[in-house]
C-alpha positions in Angstrom: 105.4 143.4 79.2 102.2 141.3 78.2 104.5 138.4 77.3 106.1 138.4 80.8 102.8 138.7 82.5 101.3 135.8 80.5 104.4 133.7 81.1 104.3 134.6 84.9 100.5 133.8 85.0 101.0 130.6 83.0 104.0 129.5 85.1 102.1 129.1 88.4 99.1 127.3 86.8 101.2 124.4 85.3 103.4 124.4 88.4 100.3 124.0 90.6 98.9 121.4 88.3 102.2 119.5 88.1 102.7 119.0 91.8 98.9 118.6 92.2 98.8 115.6 89.8 101.9 114.2 91.5 100.3 114.7 94.9 97.2 112.7 93.9 99.3 109.6 93.3 101.2 109.8 96.7 97.8 110.5 98.4 96.4 107.2 97.0 99.7 105.5 97.9 99.5 107.0 101.4 95.9 105.8 101.7 96.9 102.3 100.7 100.0 102.4 103.0 97.9 103.8 105.9 95.3 101.1 105.3 98.0 98.4 105.1 99.6 99.8 108.2 96.3 100.1 110.1 95.4 96.5 109.0 98.8 95.2 109.8 98.7 97.0 113.2 95.2 95.7 113.8 96.1 92.1 113.0 99.4 92.5 114.9 97.6 94.1 117.9 94.9 91.3 117.9 97.5 88.6 117.5 99.8 90.2 120.2 96.9 90.7 122.6 95.6 87.2 122.0 99.1 85.8 122.4 99.6 87.9 125.5 96.3 86.8 127.0 97.0 83.2 126.1 100.5 83.4 127.6 99.0 85.0 130.7 96.3 82.4 130.9 98.8 79.6 130.5 101.1 81.3 133.0 98.1 81.7 135.4 97.1 78.1 134.9 100.6 77.0 135.5 100.9 79.2 138.5 97.6 77.9 139.8 98.6 74.4 139.2 101.9 75.1 141.0 100.0 76.6 143.9 97.7 73.6 144.1 
């Protein structure tokens, strides 16, 4: 009976440690991916907003020039 209890008590600890160590790596990867995604989204948002504003400005200028 003590063997089974020790085995059962030992099983959860390594199981918890195993996935725990594995989880640490994905968390770091998730952080890097999230940072990359956030950075990419930020640059993309800035570029898209600038492009949209520029396009709108050019369109407005062209429309104004057309009106005049």
